[in-house]
N, CA, C, O and the ligand as a Tripos MOL2 file, in Angstrom:
@<TRIPOS>MOLECULE
protein
  273   271    69     0     0
PROTEIN
NO_CHARGES

@<TRIPOS>ATOM
      1 N          11.3150  -32.8720   19.2170 N.3       1 MET1
      2 CA          9.8830  -32.5370   19.1690 C.3       1 MET1
      3 C           9.1000  -33.5090   20.0450 C.2       1 MET1
      4 O           9.2660  -34.7260   19.9600 O.2       1 MET1
      5 N           8.2520  -32.9460   20.8800 N.am      2 LYS2
      6 CA          7.4400  -33.7850   21.7620 C.3       2 LYS2
      7 C           5.9620  -33.6370   21.4500 C.2       2 LYS2
      8 O           5.5470  -32.7330   20.7250 O.2       2 LYS2
      9 N           5.1890  -34.5310   22.0050 N.am      3 ASN3
     10 CA          3.7520  -34.5440   21.7650 C.3       3 ASN3
     11 C           3.0400  -34.6720   23.1000 C.2       3 ASN3
     12 O           3.4210  -35.4860   23.9410 O.2       3 ASN3
     13 N           1.9820  -33.8480   23.2930 N.am      4 VAL4
     14 CA          1.2060  -33.9630   24.5140 C.3       4 VAL4
     15 C          -0.2740  -33.8310   24.1770 C.2       4 VAL4
     16 O          -0.6470  -33.1160   23.2470 O.2       4 VAL4
     17 N          -1.1110  -34.5270   24.9420 N.am      5 THR5
     18 CA         -2.5500  -34.3780   24.7730 C.3       5 THR5
     19 C          -3.1130  -33.7210   26.0230 C.2       5 THR5
     20 O          -2.9710  -34.2350   27.1330 O.2       5 THR5
     21 N          -3.7590  -32.5680   25.8220 N.am      6 LEU6
     22 CA         -4.3490  -31.8360   26.9350 C.3       6 LEU6
     23 C          -5.8520  -32.0790   26.9670 C.2       6 LEU6
     24 O          -6.4940  -32.2320   25.9280 O.2       6 LEU6
     25 N          -6.3970  -32.1120   28.1720 N.am      7 ASP7
     26 CA         -7.8410  -32.2330   28.3510 C.3       7 ASP7
     27 C          -8.4060  -30.8540   28.6270 C.2       7 ASP7
     28 O          -8.1550  -30.2760   29.6840 O.2       7 ASP7
     29 N          -9.1670  -30.3250   27.6820 N.am      8 VAL8
     30 CA         -9.6750  -28.9610   27.8310 C.3       8 VAL8
     31 C         -11.1850  -28.9820   28.0310 C.2       8 VAL8
     32 O         -11.9210  -29.6170   27.2760 O.2       8 VAL8
     33 N         -11.6270  -28.2720   29.0680 N.am      9 LYS9
     34 CA        -13.0560  -28.2140   29.3600 C.3       9 LYS9
     35 C         -13.6430  -26.8690   28.9580 C.2       9 LYS9
     36 O         -12.9960  -25.8320   29.1060 O.2       9 LYS9
     37 N         -14.8670  -26.8890   28.4510 N.am     10 GLY10
     38 CA        -15.5700  -25.6530   28.1650 C.3      10 GLY10
     39 C         -15.6780  -25.2990   26.6990 C.2      10 GLY10
     40 O         -16.3080  -24.3010   26.3490 O.2      10 GLY10
     41 N         -15.0720  -26.1020   25.8310 N.am     11 MET11
     42 CA        -15.1790  -25.8210   24.3940 C.3      11 MET11
     43 C         -16.5040  -26.3730   23.8750 C.2      11 MET11
     44 O         -16.8110  -27.5530   24.0390 O.2      11 MET11
     45 N         -17.2840  -25.4880   23.2430 N.am     12 THR12
     46 CA        -18.6100  -25.9270   22.8030 C.3      12 THR12
     47 C         -18.8690  -25.7680   21.3090 C.2      12 THR12
     48 O         -19.7930  -26.3830   20.7760 O.2      12 THR12
     49 N         -18.0770  -24.9630   20.6350 N.am     13 CYS13
     50 CA        -18.3640  -24.7280   19.2150 C.3      13 CYS13
     51 C         -17.0980  -24.4390   18.4290 C.2      13 CYS13
     52 O         -15.9930  -24.4570   18.9710 O.2      13 CYS13
     53 N         -17.2770  -24.1760   17.1550 N.am     14 GLY14
     54 CA        -16.1360  -23.9140   16.2810 C.3      14 GLY14
     55 C         -15.3170  -22.7210   16.7170 C.2      14 GLY14
     56 O         -14.1020  -22.6880   16.5210 O.2      14 GLY14
     57 N         -15.9810  -21.7370   17.3100 N.am     15 HIS15
     58 CA        -15.2520  -20.5580   17.7840 C.3      15 HIS15
     59 C         -14.3050  -20.9210   18.9190 C.2      15 HIS15
     60 O         -13.1620  -20.4650   18.9590 O.2      15 HIS15
     61 N         -14.7880  -21.7390   19.8340 N.am     16 CYS16
     62 CA        -13.9500  -22.1990   20.9460 C.3      16 CYS16
     63 C         -12.7350  -22.9400   20.4100 C.2      16 CYS16
     64 O         -11.6060  -22.7490   20.8620 O.2      16 CYS16
     65 N         -13.0050  -23.7810   19.4390 N.am     17 LYS17
     66 CA        -11.9430  -24.5760   18.8290 C.3      17 LYS17
     67 C         -10.8660  -23.6580   18.2430 C.2      17 LYS17
     68 O          -9.6710  -23.8870   18.4300 O.2      17 LYS17
     69 N         -11.3090  -22.6200   17.5330 N.am     18 MET18
     70 CA        -10.3750  -21.6880   16.9210 C.3      18 MET18
     71 C          -9.6210  -20.8770   17.9730 C.2      18 MET18
     72 O          -8.4360  -20.5880   17.8100 O.2      18 MET18
     73 N         -10.3180  -20.5120   19.0570 N.am     19 ALA19
     74 CA         -9.6940  -19.7150   20.1190 C.3      19 ALA19
     75 C          -8.5600  -20.4970   20.7740 C.2      19 ALA19
     76 O          -7.4730  -19.9640   20.9970 O.2      19 ALA19
     77 N          -8.8230  -21.7600   21.0780 N.am     20 VAL20
     78 CA         -7.8050  -22.6020   21.7140 C.3      20 VAL20
     79 C          -6.6640  -22.8760   20.7440 C.2      20 VAL20
     80 O          -5.4870  -22.7960   21.0950 O.2      20 VAL20
     81 N          -7.0460  -23.1980   19.5240 N.am     21 ASN21
     82 CA         -6.0450  -23.4590   18.4970 C.3      21 ASN21
     83 C          -5.1330  -22.2370   18.3010 C.2      21 ASN21
     84 O          -3.9090  -22.3610   18.2500 O.2      21 ASN21
     85 N          -5.7580  -21.0570   18.1920 N.am     22 GLY22
     86 CA         -5.0010  -19.8290   17.9610 C.3      22 GLY22
     87 C          -4.0920  -19.4740   19.1240 C.2      22 GLY22
     88 O          -2.9500  -19.0600   18.9260 O.2      22 GLY22
     89 N          -4.6080  -19.6400   20.3500 N.am     23 ALA23
     90 CA         -3.8170  -19.3010   21.5370 C.3      23 ALA23
     91 C          -2.5630  -20.1600   21.6090 C.2      23 ALA23
     92 O          -1.4910  -19.6790   21.9760 O.2      23 ALA23
     93 N          -2.7030  -21.4330   21.2570 N.am     24 LEU24
     94 CA         -1.5500  -22.3290   21.2970 C.3      24 LEU24
     95 C          -0.5890  -22.0590   20.1510 C.2      24 LEU24
     96 O           0.6290  -22.0400   20.3330 O.2      24 LEU24
     97 N          -1.1510  -21.8510   18.9740 N.am     25 THR25
     98 CA         -0.3040  -21.6100   17.7990 C.3      25 THR25
     99 C           0.5280  -20.3430   17.9610 C.2      25 THR25
    100 O           1.6290  -20.2460   17.4180 O.2      25 THR25
    101 N           0.0050  -19.3710   18.7080 N.am     26 ASP26
    102 CA          0.7220  -18.1100   18.9470 C.3      26 ASP26
    103 C           1.9640  -18.2920   19.8220 C.2      26 ASP26
    104 O           2.8660  -17.4540   19.8060 O.2      26 ASP26
    105 N           2.0080  -19.3790   20.5800 N.am     27 LEU27
    106 CA          3.1680  -19.6090   21.4470 C.3      27 LEU27
    107 C           4.3720  -20.0420   20.6190 C.2      27 LEU27
    108 O           4.2420  -20.7830   19.6450 O.2      27 LEU27
    109 N           5.5320  -19.5700   21.0230 N.am     28 GLU28
    110 CA          6.7420  -19.9870   20.3280 C.3      28 GLU28
    111 C           7.0360  -21.4490   20.6520 C.2      28 GLU28
    112 O           6.9260  -21.8700   21.8030 O.2      28 GLU28
    113 N           7.4040  -22.2050   19.6470 N.am     29 GLY29
    114 CA          7.7830  -23.5930   19.8820 C.3      29 GLY29
    115 C           6.6740  -24.5960   19.6390 C.2      29 GLY29
    116 O           6.8890  -25.8020   19.7620 O.2      29 GLY29
    117 N           5.4740  -24.1060   19.2890 N.am     30 ILE30
    118 CA          4.3620  -25.0060   18.9780 C.3      30 ILE30
    119 C           4.3370  -25.2420   17.4690 C.2      30 ILE30
    120 O           4.2770  -24.2910   16.6900 O.2      30 ILE30
    121 N           4.3830  -26.4940   17.0620 N.am     31 SER31
    122 CA          4.4190  -26.7430   15.6210 C.3      31 SER31
    123 C           3.0920  -27.2320   15.0640 C.2      31 SER31
    124 O           2.7730  -26.9650   13.9050 O.2      31 SER31
    125 N           2.3160  -27.9440   15.8710 N.am     32 ASN32
    126 CA          1.0330  -28.4250   15.3580 C.3      32 ASN32
    127 C           0.0170  -28.5850   16.4830 C.2      32 ASN32
    128 O           0.3540  -29.0380   17.5770 O.2      32 ASN32
    129 N          -1.2260  -28.2090   16.2050 N.am     33 VAL33
    130 CA         -2.3050  -28.3230   17.1920 C.3      33 VAL33
    131 C          -3.5080  -28.9900   16.5430 C.2      33 VAL33
    132 O          -3.9530  -28.5860   15.4690 O.2      33 VAL33
    133 N          -4.0300  -30.0200   17.2100 N.am     34 GLU34
    134 CA         -5.2440  -30.6790   16.7350 C.3      34 GLU34
    135 C          -6.2670  -30.6300   17.8570 C.2      34 GLU34
    136 O          -6.0590  -31.2080   18.9230 O.2      34 GLU34
    137 N          -7.3850  -29.9310   17.6100 N.am     35 VAL35
    138 CA         -8.4250  -29.8240   18.6280 C.3      35 VAL35
    139 C          -9.5920  -30.7310   18.2730 C.2      35 VAL35
    140 O         -10.1490  -30.6430   17.1780 O.2      35 VAL35
    141 N          -9.9580  -31.6030   19.2050 N.am     36 ASN36
    142 CA        -11.1500  -32.4350   19.0260 C.3      36 ASN36
    143 C         -12.2460  -31.8870   19.9250 C.2      36 ASN36
    144 O         -12.2130  -32.0350   21.1460 O.2      36 ASN36
    145 N         -13.2130  -31.2550   19.2880 N.am     37 LEU37
    146 CA        -14.2870  -30.5860   20.0130 C.3      37 LEU37
    147 C         -15.1510  -31.5630   20.8160 C.2      37 LEU37
    148 O         -15.5630  -31.2530   21.9340 O.2      37 LEU37
    149 N         -15.4220  -32.7260   20.2540 N.am     38 GLU38
    150 CA        -16.2970  -33.7100   20.9070 C.3      38 GLU38
    151 C         -15.6920  -34.2490   22.1980 C.2      38 GLU38
    152 O         -16.3890  -34.3840   23.2040 O.2      38 GLU38
    153 N         -14.4070  -34.5550   22.1720 N.am     39 THR39
    154 CA        -13.7740  -35.1670   23.3380 C.3      39 THR39
    155 C         -13.0710  -34.1470   24.2410 C.2      39 THR39
    156 O         -12.7670  -34.4460   25.3960 O.2      39 THR39
    157 N         -12.8140  -32.9400   23.7130 N.am     40 GLY40
    158 CA        -12.0800  -31.9460   24.4860 C.3      40 GLY40
    159 C         -10.5800  -32.2000   24.5060 C.2      40 GLY40
    160 O          -9.8350  -31.5360   25.2270 O.2      40 GLY40
    161 N         -10.1510  -33.1610   23.7120 N.am     41 LYS41
    162 CA         -8.7130  -33.4800   23.6590 C.3      41 LYS41
    163 C          -8.0120  -32.5410   22.6900 C.2      41 LYS41
    164 O          -8.4700  -32.3230   21.5680 O.2      41 LYS41
    165 N          -6.9010  -31.9940   23.1400 N.am     42 VAL42
    166 CA         -6.1070  -31.1180   22.2960 C.3      42 VAL42
    167 C          -4.7000  -31.7020   22.2050 C.2      42 VAL42
    168 O          -3.9690  -31.7820   23.1930 O.2      42 VAL42
    169 N          -4.3530  -32.1020   21.0050 N.am     43 GLU43
    170 CA         -3.0550  -32.7210   20.7890 C.3      43 GLU43
    171 C          -2.0780  -31.6700   20.2720 C.2      43 GLU43
    172 O          -2.3650  -30.9590   19.3090 O.2      43 GLU43
    173 N          -0.9420  -31.5830   20.9110 N.am     44 VAL44
    174 CA          0.0260  -30.5480   20.5580 C.3      44 VAL44
    175 C           1.3990  -31.1560   20.2930 C.2      44 VAL44
    176 O           1.8960  -31.9670   21.0750 O.2      44 VAL44
    177 N           1.9970  -30.7530   19.1870 N.am     45 ASN45
    178 CA          3.3950  -31.0950   18.9150 C.3      45 ASN45
    179 C           4.2150  -29.8580   19.2470 C.2      45 ASN45
    180 O           3.9030  -28.7610   18.7830 O.2      45 ASN45
    181 N           5.2520  -30.0270   20.0380 N.am     46 TYR46
    182 CA          5.9950  -28.8490   20.4730 C.3      46 TYR46
    183 C           7.4800  -29.1240   20.6820 C.2      46 TYR46
    184 O           7.9190  -30.2670   20.8030 O.2      46 TYR46
    185 N           8.2280  -28.0330   20.7200 N.am     47 ASP47
    186 CA          9.6560  -28.0820   20.9810 C.3      47 ASP47
    187 C           9.8490  -27.8630   22.4800 C.2      47 ASP47
    188 O           9.6010  -26.7710   22.9910 O.2      47 ASP47
    189 N          10.2840  -28.8880   23.1690 N.am     48 GLU48
    190 CA         10.3830  -28.8190   24.6320 C.3      48 GLU48
    191 C          11.4170  -27.8080   25.1220 C.2      48 GLU48
    192 O          11.4190  -27.4480   26.2990 O.2      48 GLU48
    193 N          12.3030  -27.3440   24.2230 N.am     49 GLY49
    194 CA         13.2820  -26.3360   24.6090 C.3      49 GLY49
    195 C          12.6920  -24.9320   24.6360 C.2      49 GLY49
    196 O          13.2790  -24.0190   25.2160 O.2      49 GLY49
    197 N          11.5250  -24.7600   24.0040 N.am     50 LYS50
    198 CA         10.9410  -23.4240   23.8740 C.3      50 LYS50
    199 C           9.6470  -23.2240   24.6530 C.2      50 LYS50
    200 O           9.3180  -22.1030   25.0430 O.2      50 LYS50
    201 N           8.9270  -24.2920   24.8760 N.am     51 VAL51
    202 CA          7.6190  -24.1510   25.5030 C.3      51 VAL51
    203 C           7.3390  -25.3940   26.3500 C.2      51 VAL51
    204 O           7.8900  -26.4640   26.0900 O.2      51 VAL51
    205 N           6.4940  -25.2510   27.3460 N.am     52 ASP52
    206 CA          6.1430  -26.4150   28.1550 C.3      52 ASP52
    207 C           4.6380  -26.4550   28.4050 C.2      52 ASP52
    208 O           3.8960  -25.5480   28.0270 O.2      52 ASP52
    209 N           4.2190  -27.5280   29.0470 N.am     53 LYS53
    210 CA          2.8030  -27.7560   29.2600 C.3      53 LYS53
    211 C           2.1700  -26.6290   30.0830 C.2      53 LYS53
    212 O           1.0140  -26.2620   29.8700 O.2      53 LYS53
    213 N           2.9460  -26.0930   31.0210 N.am     54 GLU54
    214 CA          2.4410  -25.0300   31.8900 C.3      54 GLU54
    215 C           2.0880  -23.7710   31.0800 C.2      54 GLU54
    216 O           1.0770  -23.1180   31.3400 O.2      54 GLU54
    217 N           2.9320  -23.4450   30.1010 N.am     55 LYS55
    218 CA          2.6690  -22.2800   29.2510 C.3      55 LYS55
    219 C           1.4460  -22.5040   28.3780 C.2      55 LYS55
    220 O           0.6680  -21.5810   28.1380 O.2      55 LYS55
    221 N           1.2790  -23.7240   27.9080 N.am     56 MET56
    222 CA          0.1040  -24.0520   27.0820 C.3      56 MET56
    223 C          -1.1590  -23.9020   27.9140 C.2      56 MET56
    224 O          -2.1700  -23.3620   27.4650 O.2      56 MET56
    225 N          -1.0660  -24.3960   29.1390 N.am     57 LYS57
    226 CA         -2.1950  -24.3380   30.0620 C.3      57 LYS57
    227 C          -2.6110  -22.8910   30.3110 C.2      57 LYS57
    228 O          -3.7960  -22.5590   30.2720 O.2      57 LYS57
    229 N          -1.6260  -22.0370   30.5670 N.am     58 GLU58
    230 CA         -1.9060  -20.6150   30.8020 C.3      58 GLU58
    231 C          -2.5640  -19.9710   29.5880 C.2      58 GLU58
    232 O          -3.5200  -19.2080   29.7260 O.2      58 GLU58
    233 N          -2.0500  -20.2800   28.3980 N.am     59 ALA59
    234 CA         -2.5830  -19.6900   27.1680 C.3      59 ALA59
    235 C          -4.0430  -20.0890   26.9680 C.2      59 ALA59
    236 O          -4.8640  -19.2790   26.5390 O.2      59 ALA59
    237 N          -4.3560  -21.3410   27.2830 N.am     60 ILE60
    238 CA         -5.7310  -21.8300   27.1260 C.3      60 ILE60
    239 C          -6.6410  -21.2040   28.1800 C.2      60 ILE60
    240 O          -7.7660  -20.8030   27.8810 O.2      60 ILE60
    241 N          -6.1450  -21.1230   29.4110 N.am     61 GLU61
    242 CA         -6.9410  -20.5390   30.4930 C.3      61 GLU61
    243 C          -7.1990  -19.0470   30.2570 C.2      61 GLU61
    244 O          -8.2460  -18.5230   30.6360 O.2      61 GLU61
    245 N          -6.2220  -18.3620   29.6210 N.am     62 ASP62
    246 CA         -6.4090  -16.9500   29.2680 C.3      62 ASP62
    247 C          -7.5840  -16.7700   28.3190 C.2      62 ASP62
    248 O          -8.1990  -15.7040   28.2800 O.2      62 ASP62
    249 N          -7.8920  -17.8020   27.5630 N.am     63 GLN63
    250 CA         -9.0210  -17.7450   26.6170 C.3      63 GLN63
    251 C         -10.3480  -18.0860   27.3030 C.2      63 GLN63
    252 O         -11.4150  -17.9880   26.6950 O.2      63 GLN63
    253 N         -10.2690  -18.4820   28.5590 N.am     64 GLY64
    254 CA        -11.4880  -18.7730   29.3110 C.3      64 GLY64
    255 C         -11.8600  -20.2450   29.4090 C.2      64 GLY64
    256 O         -12.9850  -20.5810   29.7780 O.2      64 GLY64
    257 N         -10.9110  -21.1280   29.0770 N.am     65 TYR65
    258 CA        -11.1980  -22.5650   29.1690 C.3      65 TYR65
    259 C         -10.3420  -23.1900   30.2510 C.2      65 TYR65
    260 O          -9.3090  -22.6450   30.6390 O.2      65 TYR65
    261 N         -10.7870  -24.3470   30.7350 N.am     66 ASP66
    262 CA        -10.0430  -25.0190   31.7860 C.3      66 ASP66
    263 C          -9.2580  -26.1940   31.2350 C.2      66 ASP66
    264 O          -9.7270  -26.9280   30.3660 O.2      66 ASP66
    265 N          -8.0540  -26.3540   31.7590 N.am     67 VAL67
    266 CA         -7.2530  -27.5270   31.4100 C.3      67 VAL67
    267 C          -7.2750  -28.4490   32.6160 C.2      67 VAL67
    268 O          -6.8710  -28.0610   33.7120 O.2      67 VAL67
    269 N          -7.7490  -29.6750   32.4090 N.am     68 VAL68
    270 CA         -7.8830  -30.6290   33.5040 C.3      68 VAL68
    271 C          -6.5330  -31.2570   33.8300 C.2      68 VAL68
    272 O          -6.4420  -32.0920   34.7300 O.2      68 VAL68
    273 CU        -17.6620  -21.7810   21.3370 Cu       69 CU69
@<TRIPOS>BOND
     1     1     2 1
     2     2     3 1
     3     3     4 2
     4     3     5 am
     5     5     6 1
     6     6     7 1
     7     7     8 2
     8     7     9 am
     9     9    10 1
    10    10    11 1
    11    11    12 2
    12    11    13 am
    13    13    14 1
    14    14    15 1
    15    15    16 2
    16    15    17 am
    17    17    18 1
    18    18    19 1
    19    19    20 2
    20    19    21 am
    21    21    22 1
    22    22    23 1
    23    23    24 2
    24    23    25 am
    25    25    26 1
    26    26    27 1
    27    27    28 2
    28    27    29 am
    29    29    30 1
    30    30    31 1
    31    31    32 2
    32    31    33 am
    33    33    34 1
    34    34    35 1
    35    35    36 2
    36    35    37 am
    37    37    38 1
    38    38    39 1
    39    39    40 2
    40    39    41 am
    41    41    42 1
    42    42    43 1
    43    43    44 2
    44    43    45 am
    45    45    46 1
    46    46    47 1
    47    47    48 2
    48    47    49 am
    49    49    50 1
    50    50    51 1
    51    51    52 2
    52    51    53 am
    53    53    54 1
    54    54    55 1
    55    55    56 2
    56    55    57 am
    57    57    58 1
    58    58    59 1
    59    59    60 2
    60    59    61 am
    61    61    62 1
    62    62    63 1
    63    63    64 2
    64    63    65 am
    65    65    66 1
    66    66    67 1
    67    67    68 2
    68    67    69 am
    69    69    70 1
    70    70    71 1
    71    71    72 2
    72    71    73 am
    73    73    74 1
    74    74    75 1
    75    75    76 2
    76    75    77 am
    77    77    78 1
    78    78    79 1
    79    79    80 2
    80    79    81 am
    81    81    82 1
    82    82    83 1
    83    83    84 2
    84    83    85 am
    85    85    86 1
    86    86    87 1
    87    87    88 2
    88    87    89 am
    89    89    90 1
    90    90    91 1
    91    91    92 2
    92    91    93 am
    93    93    94 1
    94    94    95 1
    95    95    96 2
    96    95    97 am
    97    97    98 1
    98    98    99 1
    99    99   100 2
   100    99   101 am
   101   101   102 1
   102   102   103 1
   103   103   104 2
   104   103   105 am
   105   105   106 1
   106   106   107 1
   107   107   108 2
   108   107   109 am
   109   109   110 1
   110   110   111 1
   111   111   112 2
   112   111   113 am
   113   113   114 1
   114   114   115 1
   115   115   116 2
   116   115   117 am
   117   117   118 1
   118   118   119 1
   119   119   120 2
   120   119   121 am
   121   121   122 1
   122   122   123 1
   123   123   124 2
   124   123   125 am
   125   125   126 1
   126   126   127 1
   127   127   128 2
   128   127   129 am
   129   129   130 1
   130   130   131 1
   131   131   132 2
   132   131   133 am
   133   133   134 1
   134   134   135 1
   135   135   136 2
   136   135   137 am
   137   137   138 1
   138   138   139 1
   139   139   140 2
   140   139   141 am
   141   141   142 1
   142   142   143 1
   143   143   144 2
   144   143   145 am
   145   145   146 1
   146   146   147 1
   147   147   148 2
   148   147   149 am
   149   149   150 1
   150   150   151 1
   151   151   152 2
   152   151   153 am
   153   153   154 1
   154   154   155 1
   155   155   156 2
   156   155   157 am
   157   157   158 1
   158   158   159 1
   159   159   160 2
   160   159   161 am
   161   161   162 1
   162   162   163 1
   163   163   164 2
   164   163   165 am
   165   165   166 1
   166   166   167 1
   167   167   168 2
   168   167   169 am
   169   169   170 1
   170   170   171 1
   171   171   172 2
   172   171   173 am
   173   173   174 1
   174   174   175 1
   175   175   176 2
   176   175   177 am
   177   177   178 1
   178   178   179 1
   179   179   180 2
   180   179   181 am
   181   181   182 1
   182   182   183 1
   183   183   184 2
   184   183   185 am
   185   185   186 1
   186   186   187 1
   187   187   188 2
   188   187   189 am
   189   189   190 1
   190   190   191 1
   191   191   192 2
   192   191   193 am
   193   193   194 1
   194   194   195 1
   195   195   196 2
   196   195   197 am
   197   197   198 1
   198   198   199 1
   199   199   200 2
   200   199   201 am
   201   201   202 1
   202   202   203 1
   203   203   204 2
   204   203   205 am
   205   205   206 1
   206   206   207 1
   207   207   208 2
   208   207   209 am
   209   209   210 1
   210   210   211 1
   211   211   212 2
   212   211   213 am
   213   213   214 1
   214   214   215 1
   215   215   216 2
   216   215   217 am
   217   217   218 1
   218   218   219 1
   219   219   220 2
   220   219   221 am
   221   221   222 1
   222   222   223 1
   223   223   224 2
   224   223   225 am
   225   225   226 1
   226   226   227 1
   227   227   228 2
   228   227   229 am
   229   229   230 1
   230   230   231 1
   231   231   232 2
   232   231   233 am
   233   233   234 1
   234   234   235 1
   235   235   236 2
   236   235   237 am
   237   237   238 1
   238   238   239 1
   239   239   240 2
   240   239   241 am
   241   241   242 1
   242   242   243 1
   243   243   244 2
   244   243   245 am
   245   245   246 1
   246   246   247 1
   247   247   248 2
   248   247   249 am
   249   249   250 1
   250   250   251 1
   251   251   252 2
   252   251   253 am
   253   253   254 1
   254   254   255 1
   255   255   256 2
   256   255   257 am
   257   257   258 1
   258   258   259 1
   259   259   260 2
   260   259   261 am
   261   261   262 1
   262   262   263 1
   263   263   264 2
   264   263   265 am
   265   265   266 1
   266   266   267 1
   267   267   268 2
   268   267   269 am
   269   269   270 1
   270   270   271 1
   271   271   272 2
@<TRIPOS>SUBSTRUCTURE
     1 MET1         2 RESIDUE 1 A MET
     2 LYS2         6 RESIDUE 1 A LYS
     3 ASN3        10 RESIDUE 1 A ASN
     4 VAL4        14 RESIDUE 1 A VAL
     5 THR5        18 RESIDUE 1 A THR
     6 LEU6        22 RESIDUE 1 A LEU
     7 ASP7        26 RESIDUE 1 A ASP
     8 VAL8        30 RESIDUE 1 A VAL
     9 LYS9        34 RESIDUE 1 A LYS
    10 GLY10       38 RESIDUE 1 A GLY
    11 MET11       42 RESIDUE 1 A MET
    12 THR12       46 RESIDUE 1 A THR
    13 CYS13       50 RESIDUE 1 A CYS
    14 GLY14       54 RESIDUE 1 A GLY
    15 HIS15       58 RESIDUE 1 A HIS
    16 CYS16       62 RESIDUE 1 A CYS
    17 LYS17       66 RESIDUE 1 A LYS
    18 MET18       70 RESIDUE 1 A MET
    19 ALA19       74 RESIDUE 1 A ALA
    20 VAL20       78 RESIDUE 1 A VAL
    21 ASN21       82 RESIDUE 1 A ASN
    22 GLY22       86 RESIDUE 1 A GLY
    23 ALA23       90 RESIDUE 1 A ALA
    24 LEU24       94 RESIDUE 1 A LEU
    25 THR25       98 RESIDUE 1 A THR
    26 ASP26      102 RESIDUE 1 A ASP
    27 LEU27      106 RESIDUE 1 A LEU
    28 GLU28      110 RESIDUE 1 A GLU
    29 GLY29      114 RESIDUE 1 A GLY
    30 ILE30      118 RESIDUE 1 A ILE
    31 SER31      122 RESIDUE 1 A SER
    32 ASN32      126 RESIDUE 1 A ASN
    33 VAL33      130 RESIDUE 1 A VAL
    34 GLU34      134 RESIDUE 1 A GLU
    35 VAL35      138 RESIDUE 1 A VAL
    36 ASN36      142 RESIDUE 1 A ASN
    37 LEU37      146 RESIDUE 1 A LEU
    38 GLU38      150 RESIDUE 1 A GLU
    39 THR39      154 RESIDUE 1 A THR
    40 GLY40      158 RESIDUE 1 A GLY
    41 LYS41      162 RESIDUE 1 A LYS
    42 VAL42      166 RESIDUE 1 A VAL
    43 GLU43      170 RESIDUE 1 A GLU
    44 VAL44      174 RESIDUE 1 A VAL
    45 ASN45      178 RESIDUE 1 A ASN
    46 TYR46      182 RESIDUE 1 A TYR
    47 ASP47      186 RESIDUE 1 A ASP
    48 GLU48      190 RESIDUE 1 A GLU
    49 GLY49      194 RESIDUE 1 A GLY
    50 LYS50      198 RESIDUE 1 A LYS
    51 VAL51      202 RESIDUE 1 A VAL
    52 ASP52      206 RESIDUE 1 A ASP
    53 LYS53      210 RESIDUE 1 A LYS
    54 GLU54      214 RESIDUE 1 A GLU
    55 LYS55      218 RESIDUE 1 A LYS
    56 MET56      222 RESIDUE 1 A MET
    57 LYS57      226 RESIDUE 1 A LYS
    58 GLU58      230 RESIDUE 1 A GLU
    59 ALA59      234 RESIDUE 1 A ALA
    60 ILE60      238 RESIDUE 1 A ILE
    61 GLU61      242 RESIDUE 1 A GLU
    62 ASP62      246 RESIDUE 1 A ASP
    63 GLN63      250 RESIDUE 1 A GLN
    64 GLY64      254 RESIDUE 1 A GLY
    65 TYR65      258 RESIDUE 1 A TYR
    66 ASP66      262 RESIDUE 1 A ASP
    67 VAL67      266 RESIDUE 1 A VAL
    68 VAL68      270 RESIDUE 1 A VAL
    69 CU69       273 GROUP 0 **** ****
């Protein structure tokens, strides 16, 4: 199990937080997601054999947010 912190831009409210959280949780291999709305930091625990940072980035961008 690995841990990564993503920098996400464009999240402004609880809905954004839920959208990003949900998009990541839907991916296979993601075990835990912590979204900090104030800082834009999204901490993810994941199985590196099933998912990678690139897939997380795509899932977040599909929701309309940017990953720095
Ligand atoms: Cu919002």
